[in-house]
Backbone of each chain as nested JSON, in Angstrom:
{
  "chains": [
    {"id": "A", "residues": [
      {"number": 1, "name": "MET", "atoms": {"N": [85.689, 64.006, 71.356], "CA": [87.064, 64.027, 71.296], "C": [87.281, 64.776, 73.073]}},
      {"number": 2, "name": "PRO", "atoms": {"N": [88.17, 64.369, 73.929], "CA": [87.701, 64.631, 75.411], "C": [88.019, 65.995, 75.433]}},
      {"number": 3, "name": "ARG", "atoms": {"N": [87.222, 66.685, 75.98], "CA": [87.089, 67.719, 76.962], "C": [88.523, 68.017, 77.483]}},
      {"number": 4, "name": "PHE", "atoms": {"N": [89.586, 68.566, 77.793], "CA": [90.071, 69.547, 79.215], "C": [89.289, 70.234, 79.633]}},
      {"number": 5, "name": "HIS", "atoms": {"N": [90.041, 70.713, 81.118], "CA": [89.816, 72.292, 81.69], "C": [91.32, 72.819, 82.107]}},
      {"number": 6, "name": "ALA", "atoms": {"N": [92.006, 73.599, 81.704], "CA": [93.748, 73.985, 81.597], "C": [93.552, 74.462, 82.852]}},
      {"number": 7, "name": "ARG", "atoms": {"N": [94.363, 75.291, 83.751], "CA": [94.398, 76.086, 84.5], "C": [95.63, 76.865, 84.506]}},
      {"number": 8, "name": "VAL", "atoms": {"N": [96.618, 77.821, 83.731], "CA": [98.48, 77.846, 83.883], "C": [98.139, 78.957, 85.169]}},
      {"number": 9, "name": "LEU", "atoms": {"N": [99.275, 78.628, 85.109], "CA": [99.255, 80.1, 85.733], "C": [100.813, 80.443, 86.01]}},
      {"number": 10, "name": "VAL", "atoms": {"N": [100.766, 82.066, 86.021], "CA": [102.32, 82.532, 85.097], "C": [102.377, 83.126, 86.081]}},
      {"number": 11, "name": "SER", "atoms": {"N": [103.937, 83.085, 86.821], "CA": [104.126, 84.612, 88.046], "C": [105.608, 84.898, 87.636]}},
      {"number": 12, "name": "LEU", "atoms": {"N": [105.6, 85.99, 88.054], "CA": [107.227, 86.86, 87.007], "C": [107.39, 85.848, 88.404]}},
      {"number": 13, "name": "ARG", "atoms": {"N": [109.163, 84.894, 87.919], "CA": [110.209, 85.038, 88.181], "C": [110.64, 85.684, 89.434]}},
      {"number": 14, "name": "PRO", "atoms": {"N": [111.365, 85.073, 91.049], "CA": [111.739, 85.623, 92.252], "C": [113.123, 86.417, 92.034]}},
      {"number": 15, "name": "SER", "atoms": {"N": [113.314, 86.161, 90.895], "CA": [114.781, 87.502, 90.975], "C": [114.333, 89.089, 90.085]}},
      {"number": 16, "name": "VAL", "atoms": {"N": [112.883, 89.005, 89.438], "CA": [112.609, 90.003, 89.449], "C": [111.832, 91.007, 89.949]}},
      {"number": 17, "name": "LEU", "atoms": {"N": [111.684, 92.193, 90.368], "CA": [110.807, 93.465, 90.843], "C": [109.341, 92.89, 90.147]}},
      {"number": 18, "name": "ASP", "atoms": {"N": [108.123, 93.419, 91.787], "CA": [106.983, 93.231, 90.617], "C": [106.508, 94.58, 91.64]}},
      {"number": 19, "name": "PRO", "atoms": {"N": [106.852, 95.858, 90.333], "CA": [106.603, 97.604, 91.364], "C": [104.769, 97.354, 91.738]}},
      {"number": 20, "name": "ALA", "atoms": {"N": [104.57, 96.384, 90.805], "CA": [102.876, 96.38, 91.346], "C": [101.998, 95.904, 92.75]}},
      {"number": 21, "name": "GLY", "atoms": {"N": [102.604, 95.011, 92.472], "CA": [102.832, 94.063, 93.663], "C": [103.687, 94.536, 94.784]}},
      {"number": 22, "name": "GLU", "atoms": {"N": [103.898, 95.601, 94.719], "CA": [104.92, 95.849, 95.969], "C": [103.999, 97.319, 96.361]}},
      {"number": 23, "name": "ALA", "atoms": {"N": [103.265, 98.103, 95.089], "CA": [101.452, 99.052, 95.53], "C": [101.484, 98.842, 96.15]}},
      {"number": 24, "name": "ALA", "atoms": {"N": [100.409, 97.404, 95.808], "CA": [99.241, 96.747, 96.56], "C": [99.525, 96.151, 98.041]}},
      {"number": 25, "name": "ARG", "atoms": {"N": [100.801, 96.345, 98.371], "CA": [101.22, 95.998, 99.359], "C": [101.03, 97.368, 100.085]}},
      {"number": 26, "name": "SER", "atoms": {"N": [101.46, 98.793, 99.458], "CA": [101.462, 100.151, 100.026], "C": [99.921, 99.833, 100.503]}},
      {"number": 27, "name": "ALA", "atoms": {"N": [99.154, 99.452, 99.668], "CA": [97.871, 99.899, 99.487], "C": [96.886, 99.463, 100.987]}},
      {"number": 28, "name": "ALA", "atoms": {"N": [97.022, 97.681, 100.987], "CA": [96.784, 97.214, 101.668], "C": [97.398, 97.736, 103.412]}},
      {"number": 29, "name": "ASN", "atoms": {"N": [98.54, 98.242, 103.752], "CA": [98.974, 98.798, 105.129], "C": [98.374, 99.994, 104.738]}},
      {"number": 30, "name": "ARG", "atoms": {"N": [97.919, 100.473, 104.12], "CA": [97.019, 102.123, 103.977], "C": [95.721, 101.345, 104.15]}},
      {"number": 31, "name": "LEU", "atoms": {"N": [94.821, 100.903, 103.795], "CA": [94.282, 99.914, 104.357], "C": [94.162, 99.91, 106.045]}},
      {"number": 32, "name": "GLY", "atoms": {"N": [95.137, 98.917, 106.527], "CA": [95.322, 99.03, 107.665], "C": [95.484, 97.526, 108.291]}},
      {"number": 33, "name": "VAL", "atoms": {"N": [95.952, 96.863, 107.256], "CA": [96.401, 95.918, 107.074], "C": [97.677, 95.295, 106.726]}},
      {"number": 34, "name": "GLU", "atoms": {"N": [98.926, 95.155, 107.807], "CA": [99.759, 95.421, 108.035], "C": [100.822, 94.41, 108.413]}},
      {"number": 35, "name": "GLY", "atoms": {"N": [100.658, 93.023, 108.156], "CA": [101.557, 91.809, 108.141], "C": [101.755, 91.162, 107.957]}},
      {"number": 36, "name": "ILE", "atoms": {"N": [101.487, 91.498, 106.21], "CA": [101.881, 91.707, 104.627], "C": [103.249, 90.942, 104.317]}},
      {"number": 37, "name": "SER", "atoms": {"N": [104.512, 89.957, 104.283], "CA": [105.666, 89.406, 104.275], "C": [105.778, 90.527, 103.012]}},
      {"number": 38, "name": "LYS", "atoms": {"N": [105.37, 89.107, 102.224], "CA": [105.055, 89.14, 100.768], "C": [104.099, 89.098, 99.981]}},
      {"number": 39, "name": "LEU", "atoms": {"N": [104.301, 89.985, 98.53], "CA": [103.087, 89.748, 97.269], "C": [103.753, 90.142, 96.671]}},
      {"number": 40, "name": "ARG", "atoms": {"N": [102.659, 89.256, 95.932], "CA": [103.475, 88.867, 94.107], "C": [101.821, 88.925, 93.249]}},
      {"number": 41, "name": "ILE", "atoms": {"N": [102.011, 89.608, 91.914], "CA": [100.712, 89.579, 91.161], "C": [100.951, 88.734, 89.871]}},
      {"number": 42, "name": "GLY", "atoms": {"N": [100.719, 87.811, 89.221], "CA": [100.535, 86.9, 88.536], "C": [99.708, 87.151, 87.71]}},
      {"number": 43, "name": "LYS", "atoms": {"N": [99.82, 86.521, 86.45], "CA": [98.161, 85.91, 86.312], "C": [97.245, 84.507, 85.71]}},
      {"number": 44, "name": "VAL", "atoms": {"N": [96.261, 84.116, 85.085], "CA": [96.34, 83.383, 85.053], "C": [95.071, 82.578, 83.97]}},
      {"number": 45, "name": "VAL", "atoms": {"N": [94.796, 81.837, 83.052], "CA": [94.852, 81.462, 82.536], "C": [93.482, 79.964, 82.41]}},
      {"number": 46, "name": "ASP", "atoms": {"N": [92.199, 80.485, 82.578], "CA": [91.973, 79.595, 82.74], "C": [91.071, 79.466, 81.113]}},
      {"number": 47, "name": "LEU", "atoms": {"N": [90.866, 77.715, 81.085], "CA": [90.714, 77.715, 79.52], "C": [90.291, 76.29, 78.662]}},
      {"number": 48, "name": "GLU", "atoms": {"N": [89.245, 75.958, 78.522], "CA": [89.117, 74.578, 77.575], "C": [89.454, 74.278, 76.087]}},
      {"number": 49, "name": "LEU", "atoms": {"N": [90.26, 73.117, 76.881], "CA": [90.259, 72.201, 75.056], "C": [89.665, 71.859, 74.838]}},
      {"number": 50, "name": "GLU", "atoms": {"N": [89.708, 70.714, 73.361], "CA": [90.465, 69.378, 73.055], "C": [91.243, 69.039, 72.7]}},
      {"number": 51, "name": "ALA", "atoms": {"N": [91.514, 67.464, 73.099], "CA": [92.55, 66.961, 72.57], "C": [92.417, 65.339, 71.969]}},
      {"number": 52, "name": "ASP", "atoms": {"N": [93.059, 64.923, 71.417], "CA": [92.737, 63.342, 71.748], "C": [93.23, 62.431, 72.833]}},
      {"number": 53, "name": "ASN", "atoms": {"N": [93.977, 63.174, 73.794], "CA": [94.493, 62.413, 75.345], "C": [94.925, 63.627, 76.128]}},
      {"number": 54, "name": "GLU", "atoms": {"N": [95.661, 63.167, 77.1], "CA": [96.389, 64.174, 78.2], "C": [97.508, 64.852, 77.904]}},
      {"number": 55, "name": "ALA", "atoms": {"N": [98.508, 63.459, 77.202], "CA": [99.488, 63.86, 76.704], "C": [99.574, 64.898, 75.235]}},
      {"number": 56, "name": "GLU", "atoms": {"N": [98.673, 64.736, 74.417], "CA": [98.643, 65.297, 73.512], "C": [97.613, 66.689, 74.581]}},
      {"number": 57, "name": "ALA", "atoms": {"N": [96.712, 67.116, 75.207], "CA": [96.329, 68.574, 75.811], "C": [97.507, 69.175, 76.17]}},
      {"number": 58, "name": "ARG", "atoms": {"N": [98.39, 68.297, 77.459], "CA": [99.433, 68.654, 77.685], "C": [100.313, 69.529, 76.023]}},
      {"number": 59, "name": "LYS", "atoms": {"N": [100.848, 68.737, 75.885], "CA": [101.909, 69.097, 74.81], "C": [101.498, 70.448, 74.079]}},
      {"number": 60, "name": "GLN", "atoms": {"N": [100.017, 70.3, 73.657], "CA": [99.525, 72.377, 73.577], "C": [99.323, 73.151, 74.451]}},
      {"number": 61, "name": "LEU", "atoms": {"N": [99.616, 72.317, 75.215], "CA": [99.591, 73.711, 75.91], "C": [100.847, 74.223, 76.877]}},
      {"number": 62, "name": "GLU", "atoms": {"N": [101.773, 73.206, 77.062], "CA": [102.978, 73.948, 76.683], "C": [103.687, 74.437, 76.17]}},
      {"number": 63, "name": "LEU", "atoms": {"N": [103.513, 74.387, 75.234], "CA": [103.472, 75.349, 73.866], "C": [103.337, 76.707, 74.319]}},
      {"number": 64, "name": "LEU", "atoms": {"N": [101.655, 76.497, 74.487], "CA": [100.829, 77.42, 74.076], "C": [101.456, 78.651, 75.261]}},
      {"number": 65, "name": "SER", "atoms": {"N": [102.28, 77.848, 76.656], "CA": [102.627, 79.128, 78.074], "C": [103.742, 79.3, 77.691]}},
      {"number": 66, "name": "ASP", "atoms": {"N": [104.781, 78.869, 76.516], "CA": [106.211, 79.278, 76.492], "C": [106.003, 80.128, 75.342]}},
      {"number": 67, "name": "ARG", "atoms": {"N": [104.944, 80.405, 74.344], "CA": [104.803, 81.008, 73.326], "C": [103.796, 82.145, 73.004]}},
      {"number": 68, "name": "LEU", "atoms": {"N": [103.273, 81.916, 74.203], "CA": [102.064, 83.048, 74.237], "C": [101.403, 83.157, 76.243]}},
      {"number": 69, "name": "PHE", "atoms": {"N": [101.695, 82.616, 76.539], "CA": [100.709, 83.15, 77.601], "C": [102.016, 83.845, 79.2]}},
      {"number": 70, "name": "ALA", "atoms": {"N": [103.443, 83.126, 79.178], "CA": [104.63, 83.835, 79.414], "C": [105.25, 84.464, 78.641]}},
      {"number": 71, "name": "ASN", "atoms": {"N": [105.932, 85.054, 80.108], "CA": [107.132, 85.823, 78.575], "C": [108.648, 84.901, 79.933]}},
      {"number": 72, "name": "PRO", "atoms": {"N": [109.017, 83.589, 79.117], "CA": [109.981, 83.096, 79.922], "C": [111.048, 83.592, 80.471]}},
      {"number": 73, "name": "VAL", "atoms": {"N": [111.173, 85.209, 79.631], "CA": [112.734, 85.566, 80.283], "C": [112.365, 86.469, 81.552]}},
      {"number": 74, "name": "ILE", "atoms": {"N": [110.742, 86.913, 82.262], "CA": [110.576, 87.114, 82.829], "C": [109.775, 86.407, 83.823]}},
      {"number": 75, "name": "GLU", "atoms": {"N": [109.161, 85.349, 83.205], "CA": [108.52, 85.019, 83.955], "C": [107.918, 83.238, 84.215]}},
      {"number": 76, "name": "ASP", "atoms": {"N": [107.803, 82.677, 85.257], "CA": [107.539, 81.026, 85.416], "C": [105.798, 80.722, 84.729]}},
      {"number": 77, "name": "TRP", "atoms": {"N": [105.661, 79.25, 84.788], "CA": [105.031, 79.192, 84.219], "C": [104.126, 78.286, 84.919]}},
      {"number": 78, "name": "SER", "atoms": {"N": [103.249, 77.766, 85.786], "CA": [102.491, 76.295, 85.95], "C": [101.2, 75.725, 85.541]}},
      {"number": 79, "name": "LEU", "atoms": {"N": [101.37, 74.906, 85.608], "CA": [100.497, 74.039, 84.021], "C": [99.313, 72.874, 85.639]}},
      {"number": 80, "name": "GLU", "atoms": {"N": [97.884, 73.164, 85.175], "CA": [96.804, 72.522, 85.419], "C": [95.376, 71.779, 85.153]}},
      {"number": 81, "name": "LEU", "atoms": {"N": [95.77, 70.679, 84.72], "CA": [94.615, 70.36, 84.028], "C": [93.768, 69.174, 84.181]}},
      {"number": 82, "name": "GLN", "atoms": {"N": [92.838, 68.778, 83.935], "CA": [92.189, 68.109, 84.437], "C": [91.533, 67.215, 83.397]}},
      {"number": 83, "name": "PRO", "atoms": {"N": [90.233, 66.233, 83.172], "CA": [89.441, 65.999, 82.309], "C": [88.18, 66.757, 82.278]}},
      {"number": 84, "name": "VAL", "atoms": {"N": [87.481, 67.516, 81.55], "CA": [85.531, 67.481, 82.006], "C": [85.41, 66.205, 81.561]}},
      {"number": 85, "name": "PRO", "atoms": {"N": [84.393, 66.235, 83.299], "CA": [83.779, 64.902, 82.713], "C": [82.69, 65.065, 81.638]}},
      {"number": 86, "name": "THR", "atoms": {"N": [82.058, 64.128, 80.766], "CA": [81.468, 63.868, 79.447], "C": [80.166, 64.473, 80.327]}},
      {"number": 87, "name": "THR", "atoms": {"N": [79.073, 64.797, 80.199], "CA": [78.081, 64.583, 80.243], "C": [76.768, 64.284, 79.589]}},
      {"number": 88, "name": "THR", "atoms": {"N": [77.405, 63.531, 78.208], "CA": [76.389, 62.768, 77.39], "C": [76.796, 61.118, 78.045]}},
      {"number": 89, "name": "ALA", "atoms": {"N": [75.143, 60.651, 79.151], "CA": [75.048, 59.217, 79.951], "C": [74.493, 58.869, 78.633]}}
    ]},
    {"id": "B", "residues": [
      {"number": 1, "name": "MET", "atoms": {"N": [103.768, 85.306, 115.773], "CA": [101.842, 84.948, 115.315], "C": [102.33, 84.065, 114.348]}},
      {"number": 2, "name": "PRO", "atoms": {"N": [100.754, 83.891, 113.925], "CA": [101.25, 82.158, 112.824], "C": [100.66, 83.195, 111.451]}},
      {"number": 3, "name": "ARG", "atoms": {"N": [102.058, 81.964, 110.364], "CA": [101.673, 83.167, 109.201], "C": [101.145, 82.306, 108.232]}},
      {"number": 4, "name": "PHE", "atoms": {"N": [100.004, 82.757, 107.73], "CA": [99.609, 82.126, 106.029], "C": [100.177, 82.374, 104.852]}},
      {"number": 5, "name": "HIS", "atoms": {"N": [99.699, 81.448, 103.895], "CA": [100.338, 81.912, 102.278], "C": [98.602, 81.491, 102.294]}},
      {"number": 6, "name": "ALA", "atoms": {"N": [98.303, 83.078, 101.287], "CA": [96.769, 83.142, 100.49], "C": [97.212, 82.663, 99.299]}},
      {"number": 7, "name": "ARG", "atoms": {"N": [96.131, 82.791, 98.444], "CA": [96.818, 83.132, 97.107], "C": [94.748, 83.365, 97.036]}},
      {"number": 8, "name": "VAL", "atoms": {"N": [94.89, 84.953, 95.554], "CA": [93.482, 85.202, 95.05], "C": [93.291, 84.98, 94.22]}},
      {"number": 9, "name": "LEU", "atoms": {"N": [92.413, 84.56, 93.341], "CA": [92.081, 83.907, 92.103], "C": [91.56, 85.557, 91.807]}},
      {"number": 10, "name": "VAL", "atoms": {"N": [91.384, 86.101, 90.628], "CA": [90.027, 87.141, 90.781], "C": [90.081, 86.944, 88.88]}},
      {"number": 11, "name": "SER", "atoms": {"N": [88.855, 86.879, 89.163], "CA": [88.888, 87.071, 86.955], "C": [87.104, 87.507, 86.928]}},
      {"number": 12, "name": "LEU", "atoms": {"N": [87.519, 87.708, 85.459], "CA": [86.565, 88.381, 85.677], "C": [85.278, 87.421, 85.032]}},
      {"number": 13, "name": "ARG", "atoms": {"N": [83.686, 88.66, 85.858], "CA": [82.918, 87.849, 85.492], "C": [82.051, 87.034, 84.625]}},
      {"number": 14, "name": "PRO", "atoms": {"N": [81.762, 86.373, 85.008], "CA": [80.8, 85.728, 83.266], "C": [80.034, 86.675, 82.173]}},
      {"number": 15, "name": "SER", "atoms": {"N": [79.41, 87.394, 82.67], "CA": [78.756, 88.683, 82.035], "C": [79.826, 89.496, 81.649]}},
      {"number": 16, "name": "VAL", "atoms": {"N": [80.655, 89.519, 81.68], "CA": [81.886, 90.328, 80.953], "C": [83.119, 89.962, 79.924]}},
      {"number": 17, "name": "LEU", "atoms": {"N": [83.259, 90.464, 78.523], "CA": [83.926, 90.34, 77.592], "C": [84.912, 90.085, 77.815]}},
      {"number": 18, "name": "ASP", "atoms": {"N": [85.657, 89.5, 77.415], "CA": [87.249, 89.106, 77.853], "C": [88.221, 90.062, 76.831]}},
      {"number": 19, "name": "PRO", "atoms": {"N": [88.513, 90.799, 76.137], "CA": [88.861, 91.443, 74.304], "C": [90.322, 90.373, 74.983]}},
      {"number": 20, "name": "ALA", "atoms": {"N": [91.072, 90.436, 75.84], "CA": [92.463, 89.722, 75.666], "C": [92.41, 88.126, 75.943]}},
      {"number": 21, "name": "GLY", "atoms": {"N": [91.751, 87.684, 76.47], "CA": [91.416, 86.833, 76.244], "C": [90.829, 85.714, 74.853]}},
      {"number": 22, "name": "GLU", "atoms": {"N": [89.833, 86.543, 73.384], "CA": [89.161, 86.485, 72.87], "C": [90.917, 86.516, 71.752]}},
      {"number": 23, "name": "ALA", "atoms": {"N": [91.707, 87.199, 72.244], "CA": [93.364, 87.603, 71.237], "C": [94.193, 86.551, 71.808]}},
      {"number": 24, "name": "ALA", "atoms": {"N": [94.218, 85.666, 73.344], "CA": [94.862, 85.549, 73.057], "C": [94.754, 83.704, 72.596]}},
      {"number": 25, "name": "ARG", "atoms": {"N": [92.966, 83.528, 72.428], "CA": [92.442, 82.238, 71.589], "C": [93.154, 82.277, 70.285]}},
      {"number": 26, "name": "SER", "atoms": {"N": [92.547, 83.316, 69.804], "CA": [93.228, 84.27, 68.069], "C": [94.193, 83.59, 67.962]}},
      {"number": 27, "name": "ALA", "atoms": {"N": [95.061, 83.742, 69.314], "CA": [96.639, 83.762, 68.538], "C": [97.362, 82.17, 68.723]}},
      {"number": 28, "name": "ALA", "atoms": {"N": [96.228, 81.441, 69.71], "CA": [96.42, 80.192, 69.917], "C": [96.449, 79.065, 68.369]}},
      {"number": 29, "name": "ASN", "atoms": {"N": [94.89, 79.353, 68.334], "CA": [94.681, 79.175, 66.581], "C": [95.806, 78.688, 65.916]}},
      {"number": 30, "name": "ARG", "atoms": {"N": [96.722, 80.478, 65.398], "CA": [97.593, 81.021, 64.959], "C": [98.533, 80.226, 64.726]}},
      {"number": 31, "name": "LEU", "atoms": {"N": [99.107, 79.881, 66.732], "CA": [100.056, 78.816, 66.571], "C": [100.134, 76.909, 66.176]}},
      {"number": 32, "name": "GLY", "atoms": {"N": [98.548, 77.18, 66.053], "CA": [98.437, 75.615, 65.388], "C": [97.295, 75.291, 66.57]}},
      {"number": 33, "name": "VAL", "atoms": {"N": [97.614, 75.933, 67.812], "CA": [95.897, 75.155, 68.624], "C": [95.13, 75.491, 68.041]}},
      {"number": 34, "name": "GLU", "atoms": {"N": [93.962, 74.608, 67.876], "CA": [92.513, 74.773, 67.596], "C": [91.36, 74.613, 67.866]}},
      {"number": 35, "name": "GLY", "atoms": {"N": [91.292, 73.656, 69.316], "CA": [91.08, 73.097, 70.096], "C": [90.054, 73.745, 70.961]}},
      {"number": 36, "name": "ILE", "atoms": {"N": [90.353, 74.758, 71.719], "CA": [89.977, 75.849, 72.208], "C": [89.196, 76.413, 72.437]}},
      {"number": 37, "name": "SER", "atoms": {"N": [88.01, 75.84, 73.133], "CA": [86.533, 76.283, 73.285], "C": [86.43, 77.339, 73.94]}},
      {"number": 38, "name": "LYS", "atoms": {"N": [86.789, 77.605, 75.508], "CA": [86.631, 78.615, 76.444], "C": [88.285, 79.253, 76.893]}},
      {"number": 39, "name": "LEU", "atoms": {"N": [88.449, 80.481, 76.685], "CA": [89.344, 81.063, 77.189], "C": [89.45, 81.984, 77.97]}},
      {"number": 40, "name": "ARG", "atoms": {"N": [89.703, 82.043, 78.99], "CA": [89.326, 83.862, 79.743], "C": [91.32, 83.936, 80.547]}},
      {"number": 41, "name": "ILE", "atoms": {"N": [91.015, 85.611, 80.953], "CA": [92.701, 85.832, 81.831], "C": [91.928, 86.461, 82.933]}},
      {"number": 42, "name": "GLY", "atoms": {"N": [92.83, 86.092, 84.114], "CA": [92.816, 86.256, 84.997], "C": [94.474, 86.905, 85.449]}},
      {"number": 43, "name": "LYS", "atoms": {"N": [93.837, 87.295, 87.253], "CA": [94.728, 87.288, 88.032], "C": [95.003, 86.779, 89.175]}},
      {"number": 44, "name": "VAL", "atoms": {"N": [96.418, 86.002, 89.638], "CA": [96.423, 86.203, 91.092], "C": [97.138, 86.636, 91.467]}},
      {"number": 45, "name": "VAL", "atoms": {"N": [96.925, 86.85, 92.678], "CA": [97.147, 86.546, 94.02], "C": [98.345, 86.414, 94.956]}},
      {"number": 46, "name": "ASP", "atoms": {"N": [99.97, 86.252, 95.051], "CA": [100.461, 84.773, 95.939], "C": [100.71, 86.109, 97.525]}},
      {"number": 47, "name": "LEU", "atoms": {"N": [100.604, 85.764, 98.346], "CA": [100.606, 86.633, 99.283], "C": [101.009, 86.281, 100.824]}},
      {"number": 48, "name": "GLU", "atoms": {"N": [101.409, 86.166, 101.604], "CA": [102.025, 85.658, 102.969], "C": [101.636, 87.214, 104.09]}},
      {"number": 49, "name": "LEU", "atoms": {"N": [100.968, 86.788, 105.027], "CA": [100.796, 87.554, 105.245], "C": [100.953, 86.566, 106.935]}},
      {"number": 50, "name": "GLU", "atoms": {"N": [100.895, 87.565, 108.266], "CA": [100.593, 87.526, 109.563], "C": [99.384, 87.651, 110.416]}},
      {"number": 51, "name": "ALA", "atoms": {"N": [98.954, 86.308, 111.117], "CA": [97.723, 87.414, 111.647], "C": [97.991, 86.618, 112.591]}},
      {"number": 52, "name": "ASP", "atoms": {"N": [96.659, 86.25, 114.075], "CA": [96.666, 85.901, 115.334], "C": [96.075, 85.059, 115.409]}},
      {"number": 53, "name": "ASN", "atoms": {"N": [94.522, 84.507, 113.778], "CA": [94.9, 83.453, 113.781], "C": [93.99, 83.337, 112.391]}},
      {"number": 54, "name": "GLU", "atoms": {"N": [93.329, 81.559, 111.978], "CA": [93.41, 81.668, 111.371], "C": [92.153, 82.746, 110.428]}},
      {"number": 55, "name": "ALA", "atoms": {"N": [91.486, 83.097, 111.382], "CA": [89.616, 83.509, 111.134], "C": [90.038, 84.849, 110.779]}},
      {"number": 56, "name": "GLU", "atoms": {"N": [91.174, 85.779, 111.167], "CA": [92.255, 87.609, 111.211], "C": [91.956, 86.802, 109.937]}},
      {"number": 57, "name": "ALA", "atoms": {"N": [93.226, 86.416, 109.78], "CA": [93.615, 86.533, 107.73], "C": [93.178, 86.245, 107.295]}},
      {"number": 58, "name": "ARG", "atoms": {"N": [91.78, 85.42, 107.812], "CA": [90.581, 85.986, 105.961], "C": [89.9, 86.517, 106.153]}},
      {"number": 59, "name": "LYS", "atoms": {"N": [89.706, 86.976, 106.751], "CA": [88.555, 88.586, 107.695], "C": [90.166, 89.41, 106.499]}},
      {"number": 60, "name": "GLN", "atoms": {"N": [90.936, 89.881, 106.62], "CA": [91.816, 91.249, 106.083], "C": [91.611, 90.294, 104.802]}},
      {"number": 61, "name": "LEU", "atoms": {"N": [92.018, 89.378, 104.599], "CA": [91.992, 89.115, 102.549], "C": [90.592, 89.519, 102.41]}},
      {"number": 62, "name": "GLU", "atoms": {"N": [89.81, 88.986, 102.715], "CA": [88.789, 89.393, 102.61], "C": [88.663, 90.998, 101.982]}},
      {"number": 63, "name": "LEU", "atoms": {"N": [88.392, 91.922, 102.738], "CA": [88.625, 93.149, 103.394], "C": [89.652, 93.409, 101.402]}},
      {"number": 64, "name": "LEU", "atoms": {"N": [90.517, 92.753, 101.465], "CA": [91.515, 93.212, 100.437], "C": [91.151, 92.743, 98.81]}},
      {"number": 65, "name": "SER", "atoms": {"N": [90.237, 91.915, 99.392], "CA": [90.239, 90.745, 97.86], "C": [89.218, 92.048, 97.075]}},
      {"number": 66, "name": "ASP", "atoms": {"N": [88.352, 92.043, 98.02], "CA": [86.896, 92.959, 97.206], "C": [87.395, 94.714, 97.547]}},
      {"number": 67, "name": "ARG", "atoms": {"N": [87.917, 95.318, 98.527], "CA": [88.289, 96.68, 98.128], "C": [90.179, 97.129, 97.612]}},
      {"number": 68, "name": "LEU", "atoms": {"N": [90.428, 96.163, 96.948], "CA": [92.285, 96.233, 96.344], "C": [91.888, 95.466, 95.462]}},
      {"number": 69, "name": "PHE", "atoms": {"N": [91.927, 94.143, 95.721], "CA": [92.677, 93.04, 94.132], "C": [91.319, 93.287, 93.189]}},
      {"number": 70, "name": "ALA", "atoms": {"N": [90.494, 93.247, 93.208], "CA": [88.841, 93.088, 92.11], "C": [88.427, 93.972, 92.427]}},
      {"number": 71, "name": "ASN", "atoms": {"N": [88.277, 94.357, 91.387], "CA": [87.274, 95.631, 91.084], "C": [85.945, 94.554, 91.187]}},
      {"number": 72, "name": "PRO", "atoms": {"N": [84.616, 94.984, 92.572], "CA": [83.206, 93.907, 92.465], "C": [82.916, 93.911, 91.323]}},
      {"number": 73, "name": "VAL", "atoms": {"N": [82.93, 95.257, 90.061], "CA": [81.646, 95.605, 89.342], "C": [82.151, 94.662, 87.919]}},
      {"number": 74, "name": "ILE", "atoms": {"N": [83.01, 94.32, 88.283], "CA": [83.278, 93.041, 86.448], "C": [84.319, 91.717, 87.055]}},
      {"number": 75, "name": "GLU", "atoms": {"N": [84.2, 91.909, 88.164], "CA": [85.38, 90.959, 88.844], "C": [84.906, 89.728, 89.809]}},
      {"number": 76, "name": "ASP", "atoms": {"N": [85.232, 88.815, 89.997], "CA": [84.307, 87.696, 91.283], "C": [85.741, 87.537, 91.978]}},
      {"number": 77, "name": "TRP", "atoms": {"N": [86.145, 86.928, 92.836], "CA": [87.89, 86.41, 93.377], "C": [87.561, 85.109, 93.889]}},
      {"number": 78, "name": "SER", "atoms": {"N": [88.442, 84.493, 94.494], "CA": [87.748, 83.22, 95.376], "C": [90.02, 82.679, 96.139]}},
      {"number": 79, "name": "LEU", "atoms": {"N": [88.845, 82.315, 97.491], "CA": [89.847, 81.947, 98.122], "C": [91.04, 81.487, 98.446]}},
      {"number": 80, "name": "GLU", "atoms": {"N": [91.535, 80.686, 99.061], "CA": [93.151, 79.779, 98.689], "C": [93.439, 79.623, 100.529]}},
      {"number": 81, "name": "LEU", "atoms": {"N": [93.867, 79.51, 101.234], "CA": [94.174, 80.301, 102.181], "C": [94.805, 78.897, 103.414]}},
      {"number": 82, "name": "GLN", "atoms": {"N": [96.204, 79.105, 103.911], "CA": [96.778, 77.352, 104.414], "C": [97.963, 78.316, 104.923]}},
      {"number": 83, "name": "PRO", "atoms": {"N": [98.26, 77.753, 106.486], "CA": [99.431, 77.983, 107.471], "C": [100.131, 77.447, 106.53]}},
      {"number": 84, "name": "VAL", "atoms": {"N": [101.228, 78.715, 107.427], "CA": [102.859, 78.043, 106.855], "C": [103.144, 77.135, 108.069]}},
      {"number": 85, "name": "PRO", "atoms": {"N": [103.744, 76.475, 107.909], "CA": [104.485, 75.443, 108.703], "C": [105.914, 76.419, 109.375]}},
      {"number": 86, "name": "THR", "atoms": {"N": [105.559, 76.456, 110.255], "CA": [106.617, 77.069, 111.611], "C": [107.897, 76.224, 111.268]}},
      {"number": 87, "name": "THR", "atoms": {"N": [109.54, 76.917, 111.002], "CA": [110.197, 76.228, 110.653], "C": [111.304, 76.163, 112.223]}},
      {"number": 88, "name": "THR", "atoms": {"N": [110.637, 77.055, 112.812], "CA": [112.22, 77.136, 114.504], "C": [111.238, 75.74, 114.807]}},
      {"number": 89, "name": "ALA", "atoms": {"N": [111.646, 75.044, 115.026], "CA": [111.886, 73.642, 116.145], "C": [111.755, 74.147, 117.934]}}
    ]}
  ]
}
């Protein structure tokens, strides 16, 4: 069965405050890096899965992203999907 | 001063256990997605900063990634950096 590598990026919606990001920005200032204008912290989920085809893999990943990885009330997610090259010649 | 958009991906080193990832994988099974063979959860830091040039921006971001965003004992990080197009014509 074909294997796929997927990366789901989960970020806070723009309207949601990000106190952890703000704290990191302040800490960056204290380390002497003063040019930072925006800083948001999100999650990244890297996974490999088997599926019949890319459309099926995408469907399963959309389900997981909506139900499991992200909280759709406060978070957006985006999905990168690519086939894993088969190594069996 | 030129502005840059940066994305720092922070992931657990391969030798470090990821209990949150394992829990997510089990939960995915319970949602009916059974083909997942690997799943690791990391962090992503999206930021914009001003710097004299790209080399300077990279230097500052490497400092922040090592000292602030990642814990180098258990985490790796990778950096994507690109200039923000200036909108002033």
